[in-house]
C-alpha positions, -999 to +999 in steps of 0.1 A: +051+035+650+034+025+683+017+044+712+026+043+749+007+011+755+022-007+725-006-003+700+004+002+665-005+037+651+007+035+615+032+017+593+046+015+558+058-013+535+082-011+507+085-037+480+120-042+466+127-065+436+159-085+441+174-096+408+209-103+395+215-097+359+218-070+333+194-053+309+202-025+284+181+007+286+154+008+258+139+036+238+104+040+224+100+040+186+067+049+168+057+032+136+047+052+116+067+081+129+039+106+119+008+098+140-026+109+126-061+111+140-073+082+118-044+058+119-032+034+145+004+035+156+027+007+169+048+018+198+078-005+202+107-008+226+140-007+208+173-019+223+159-039+252+185-067+253+175-093+279+195-125+274+182-152+298+158-128+314+120-122+311+114-085+317+079-073+326+068-042+306+041-017+315+027+007+290+012+040+302-006+064+279-015+099+293-010+086+328-032+055+325-019+019+324-031+005+291-012-029+289+014-049+307+030-083+304+063-102+298+085-095+268+083-131+256+046-126+250+054-095+228+046-069+254+076-050+242+051-034+217+017-017+220-008-006+193-025+027+201-052+045+182-061+082+185-094+094+199-099+113+167-087+148+178-053+164+171-033+164+203+000+154+219+000+119+234+024+110+262+035+074+262+056+060+290+071+025+296+082+010+329+105-021+327+108-045+356+132-074+357+102-097+363+065-094+372+060-073+404+037-087+431+000-080+425-009-044+436+027-033+440+047-012+415+081-005+429+107+016+413+113+002+378+146-009+364+141+015+335+115+041+327+113+059+294+088+082+278+078+098+245+056+128+237+044+126+201+020+150+183-011+136+167-018+154+134-051+158+116-054+132+089-068+158+065-086+131+044-109+155+025-099+142-010-113+109-023-092+079-016-070+068-045-089+035-047-125+049-043-134+035-078-119+000-071-145-028-069-132-046-039-147-079-028-126-077+004-098-054+016-078-057+048-052-034+064-034-055+090-033-028+116-053-023+148-077-053+147-071-086+127-108-092+125-116-058+109-124-057+072-118-023+056-142-029+027-162-059+017-189-065-009-201-096+010-204-107+047-172-125+059-166-146+090-130-143+102-111-166+125-076-159+138-053-190+139-020-193+158-004-163+174+000-134+150+018-104+164+024-068+152+058-059+138+072-028+123+079-026+085+092+003+066+073+034+076+044+015+092+036-019+107+016-050+100+011-085+115+034-115+113+017-145+098+032-179+088+044-210+107+008-218+115-004-183+122-029-166+100-066-160+092-094-182+080-123-165+062-157-179+053-177-160+027-175-147-009-139-135-010-136-149-045-161-143-073-177-177-076-211-180-093-229-210-109-199-232-101-174-210-120-146-188-108-148-153-123-121-129-133-104-114-101-072-102-086-054-112-054-031-086-039-008-088-009+015-062+006+043-080+026+075-071+043+105-091+055+108-101+091+137-084+109+170-100+098+152-119+070+148-113+033+118-122+011+137-127-022+147-161-009+115-170+010+089-197+002+054-203+015+017-196+008+001-162+012-033-174+002-052-207-003-088-215-012-100-248+000-132-266-011-157-277+015-139-311+017-106-295+023-093-299-012-070-271-024-085-253-054-062-223-055-028-213-039-009-180-042+026-176-027+063-173-032+088-200-042+123-188-034+111-153-037+092-157-070+054-154-070+035-184-082-002-192-086-017-228-086-052-235-096-065-271-095-029-284-095-016-263-125+012-238-117+022-206-132+052-187-120+062-150-124+094-140-141+109-119-113+113-121-076+102-097-049+128-075-034+146-085-002+125-061+019+092-071+003+067-056-021+031-056-032+025-089-050-005-093-073-020-121-094-047-111-119-068-140-131-088-136-163-113-164-168-122-172-204-142-200-220-116-227-220-086-211-203-075-187-176-048-161-183-027-149-153-007-117-150+017-111-121+027-077-107+055-070-083+059-035-068+035-021-094+054-035-124+043-063-147+062-095-137+051-119-164+020-138-175+008-172-187-022-193-196-036-224-180-064-247-191-096-246-171-106-276-150-141-291-157-148-294-119-171-269-103-162-243-077-181-240-044-187-205-030-189-221+005-152-229+005-126-216+030-101-188+023-068-191+043-043-163+046-009-178+055-015-204+083+000-239+080+026-238+053+022-200+051+049-175+041+066-161+072+064-124+067+049-091+079+015-088+062+006-052+057-025-055+036-045-079+014-073-074-011-094-094-036-110-075-065-134-083-093-113-078-124-078-063-128-059-047-100-046-011-105-010-020-097+006+011-110-019+035-094-015+017-060+023+020-062+022+057-070-003+063-043+019+045-018+050+065-028+035+100-032+004+100-009-015+133-010+006+146-039-011+121-063-037+137-086-043+109-111-024+079-124-030+047-145-010+018-157-038+005-180-039-029-163-063-052-180-071-024-205-087-002-178-077+033-170-094+035-136-093+072-126-105+104-145-093+093-179-114+092-211-103+078-244-119+085-278-113+075-314-095+044-326-085+030-292-076-006-282-057-024-254-029-048-256-018-064-223-012-035-199-010-008-225-034+015-243-030+018-280-042+051-297-047+048-335-046+076-359-060+108-344-072+090-312-070+108-278-070+103-241-080+131-218-066+135-183-089+153-159-068+164-130-056+201-132-059+214-096-088+238-091-066+261-070-041+267-098-015+247-078+017+236-095+016+201-109+037+176-129+024+155-158+044+126-172+037+095-191+056+065-206+050+055-242+066+037-271+081+062-295+072+099-299+041+100-320+022+123-296+011+159-290-003+174-258-031+199-258-039+222-228-070+244-224-065+280-213-088+302-193-098+323-223-112+293-242-082+288-265-056+261-262-019+254-267-003+223-281+031+208-272+047+184-296+072+157-289+101+177-304+093+205-278+075+229-301+047+249-284+019+262-306-010+285-300-031+277-330-007+280-360+017+303-341+049+289-327+052+306-292+082+288-279+102+256-275+107+232-247+130+202-246+121+167-233+151+146-223+133+115-235+102+120-257+091+085-248+090+096-211+081+133-212+079+152-179+061+186-179+057+208-149+031+236-147+039+264-122+031+301-114-006+297-111-009+278-144+011+303-164+045+287-167+055+255-185+088+239-174+108+210-188+142+206-173+161+239-175+137+254-201+104+273-194+078+292-212+055+319-198+019+318-210-001+350-215-032+333-200-034+306-173-045+270-178-082+265-171-084+251-136-102+217-135-099+213-172-086+183-190-053+177-207-054+158-240-027+134-252-032+129-289-018+104-314+001+123-340+021+109-369+022+077-390+026+053-360+001+043-333+008+057-299+013+029-273+009+042-237+022+023-207+013+047-179+003+082-171+005+101-139-001+137-126+013+149-092+010+181-073+044+198-075+039+222-046+042+195-020+078+188-023+076+159-047+106+147-067+106+140-104+111+103-111+112+081-142+079+062-146+086+025-148+068+007-176+044-020-166+058-040-195+095-037-186 
């Protein structure tokens, strides 16, 4: 607009993006779907098909632009972390056919939004792995240079171009094809030129459209100061293998197509090293290799994936002094806050609130109770909440004792007989005495197996221990024990033996 003498009074400009092509309308997906105050979330555009195009994406959180860039640089995804307070977060995305001029944001080709609640993490209970002696633990979310727990200082370098990708109910980072991490520091227990007993554990998922039961590549390598490979851990056509000083051992089963947690437990002895593999919490074979006379240098380099690395979504990685609690980790991942206690006796350890007495020994990933020996399970909820106890054993040479609030106890035998002292008070029925499942309900006053139940005159003592006792002529061989809260909607499931 102009005045009477031709001077311009005001004006306006409108930027219009001219483009010929087609794009499909996207939607925003959150991984994981439940967002909590202590966990990052990956927001990802789904269904944005752009053949031959390079759309420009802008991410807006609660009205503020947080990130923007082209899809080919992976800006179709964005990692967000809560401020720590329960709330509702509003996430919006604008999609342009190409990068708008600087300072101008015309009407986008597509705009979509998502309002998602942020729940309190409610992490008052100790973590399932609070007793695990980590040398280093990484959760590949939020920041690649962040170490969750470490016993020693670590220097981390990112190599290549890792990027976040959804996997299952969460997300991780894609390594492989040159992308990965290099770490300097004591990630392995090396002292006086010797490699100590330790475990390497990786949680991995398959890339979209791919499968890991056919994949090959390294997840981990340890290089000496001159670049010589001393250790390598990876998959060979889906089957885990470990190589130390040129000697290979291979597991006896492959990972699943979608991925799994893969573990190698190395037990260093005077002249040999024994190695046990775990896939998805189950024993996957073992072997023995001779020790090399060459010394180990603690100043070596640890490499995660990288050149020759396994192309996969890396969800987490850990190194541990000694055995890895594979069964406990798998149960914790499946049941979350419903977990009370669990053990698979890896390396002869029970890990969490278990105490054995009497003639007790270990054999592989089992605990052997001799005549009259016991193992107590300390996990009955203090609030009288319902729980489920189950274990896997060889045979039926067992009895279970439970303490009552009045100081007495009841005993349940493998044939289902329930005794209060010398008085038979009822009978339960176990579908498989080698895999008994017992549920305690009604404030600790009701025992349930399948369709049968018994009412107790007195409740179980809250916080007291349960005692599994060897009974009969044969030793009791235990593969695993677990106790879960039954008031959180858990399902009863068969415990898989670490030896199967």
